[in-house]
Phi, psi and omega in degrees: 000119179220147178238147179251132182239145174212128176285135174289166177301318179300314181296321180297321178291314183292332180300332179259007187281165175296145181307323180295324177294322178294323179297317178295320182291319181291322176300316181295317181294314180297321179295317180296328181275356179075026180272124177297146180222162168277126175290131179308137178071004175284170178299320178295317178301311183298324178291315186284334181271350182281115187281149172302314176269103184295347177290340190230070175276142177223154182252109178288159171289325178197159176235111174274142182232073185293154171236358180221164174302318182296325175298317179297314179301314181295321179296318179297316179296322178296318179299317179295319181295319184278336182093031177254148169283153185226140183222133173284145176229110183271275178268343180080018184271005181307126180296337182254009183057037179290337174295337174265007178102343184071006178192168180287156165091013179266164166272119177264129175256095183280116193260000192285356169282345178257090187225026179289145178225121183228126178260126172276110187285353174271311180273342185063026175260132178262127173263122189233126176284156195286345181265005178288143177264157190301320179295324178292316179297310182301317181296313187287319181287336174287315180295325184279340182192016182054044181246169181202164161221166187280131180198183184285179188262343185274115187292340181273354180288137179287142182293334187296290181298323182300307186282329182288342183245017179133274179089065180276147177201190185278014171238004191287326178295330180271319190237005178085189181272163176302321181299334181288345182259358175284123178249352178187159178204146169257121189232136176268123183269176185295337177270009177087353179283151175250124182235152172269136180234132181197190177293344182244345180235132178046058189296326178295318179296317180299316178301315181293320180300326187277067178146336184216035195300327186291349183274349195237353180163192177240116178287124180264343179198137175252149166241116180251132166289160182223163172236163178293124180297129181296143180276340185229113178229137180245125174256154185197168174222157176223117177283125183263131181276059184260073185272345181213173185294327179297318179294323179295312181300313183293314182293316178299320179301318178296319181295315183288331174293318180296316180291312185292333182272355181094011178292332179277116183289160181301328183286351184265138172230132189205154176214156169265130176240118179238141172211192184295333186275343181154192185222141179213158166268138171239140185211167178217127183238132181272082182164193185270170185295324180298314179292324178299313182295323178295320180292327182276342190306314180298321179291314184296328176299317179289329182275352184053050184222163181235148178280145180215177177052040181284132182217121174269131183209193176250187185302311182289327176296321177293320177299314180296327183299324182250013181281335183051045182210139176286341182240135180254310181279082187261129172236224180260140004274155177230121190232019178288131178219155175214166176240113192201171169227140183221151173223167182221167174207153164231124184224162167281188171302140184271131173298161186298323181292323177292317176304318180295317178299316180296315181297320178296317179296319181301312186276328187262342181240303187298316184289351175267352179282123187271357177283175183270077181262161169209159175234124174249128176243102181278132175280094201261313189252219184093168186294341181259006183280131176294334180296313186276358174272347177283131180301141180304322184284358182291340180188179184276353176301132199266347196245090186232002184277125185295338180260315182289334186240074186268322184235143170244130185241143167236121175251125192221123182231122185228160173243140184273342181219137174077193183283156176287133185281150181300326182287352176296324181296313181293330178300308181285323177300319179295322180294313179298321178301323178290332173289311193278336178298124180095356179260356183061231177260011183278049177202165178208189177225162188249117188297336178290346170248057191299140174250102186286356180277354175279151173290164178300318181298312181294316183298314179304318182295307187284338177278323192241344175041243188293343180279345190299314181303316179292321177301318180294323177294317179293321177300318179298324182286319190248347176214060186294335179271004177060043181298318181271063185263143162214168193299342177241023181291154173300131183268133178303142175296151179266000000 
């Protein structure tokens, strides 16, 4: 599969033009093509240009607001003609503001007017438009057929970026990642064509979409397989007595031994949540409280801890329990914002010396930080994880090894007032350094928790690892001019 591209004379001239000339040209092209847009300085413009991460505001050349596939196609063609980079923006939750381009002067294709969700009750496949948010998707497929698929816990996150780059959540140990439930997609490519991608059509594109989707086009429609939403789900917490570095090393060692040896059953989903106030396990078990407690008993005995806050509920009740939101079915407008810096990791079991370094940093540095930081350690892999049972070749998502990819981490440091401080960067960089020293190349990072301070070369490597060479080849075939560019985008092969 190969496509041929040629810049028109107009595009070649505009590609070198002053940014203001490009803004005028893109406005003229979008208007002529009948593509709806946000008028600059309008209420819609101010809403759509406002980043989730207030640390990273960018000014687009224009914001297209399509409501049809044809609008998306026309917007992509206009960007190519004018010489602008173009980026889809689903929920706008990118930690690096990549939906706004990650820099000034891009065409943003704001997708949240396209948020329909329809469940086919015969095939049990949900057709989901790219601007739907996770809470909206979960609500509608549950209401239409008591169905679900595995995804994250934040109801305001857009389904597009989340699922195309993995999509981890509190059902992933049991049911895999959101990307694992994608069975088809309609995607607009850099030449303006719309193609269907699946296991039987445009298989290279489908493989690339399943882990690195924002680099290759704009998905106009997803098809997700679904499972029957469980009727009985138990949520719980465990307060961990990790008051010093010795307790952290010992307790963490018990957790990773339990996870790595298969002690954590497939029905169990769990994470460690640490902040200045303390550390706890949070979990979700697909079954009743009695079975949950029996499954946890061997671990809790070693941790000298007890389970608490046990609640039996259903699928939507469990989603609401960890949503940290008064509203679940979220559409437009969405105005949640924060000011923060975040980093991520994917690691194997940590050797004792690495554990000691991490524990020392946690107790001697992190707990002295007065900002509202947190560390989440998701119990991600192991022999019973649905994530690591998916064949590596099923998509470009890179982290499927049950031993090498045991934990997924989110390190998040925010300020509640004012600008983010410069010393915040060194705080998280230092923490990650204590994790990665001694691990060689046996670690990676998760693009959905993007760190924009990395170079393009470094980011591509740690996000995509062994998938990167093939991704670059596919990028060269279908987007050789790098139209769908952002500062950490997959680079076309030379």
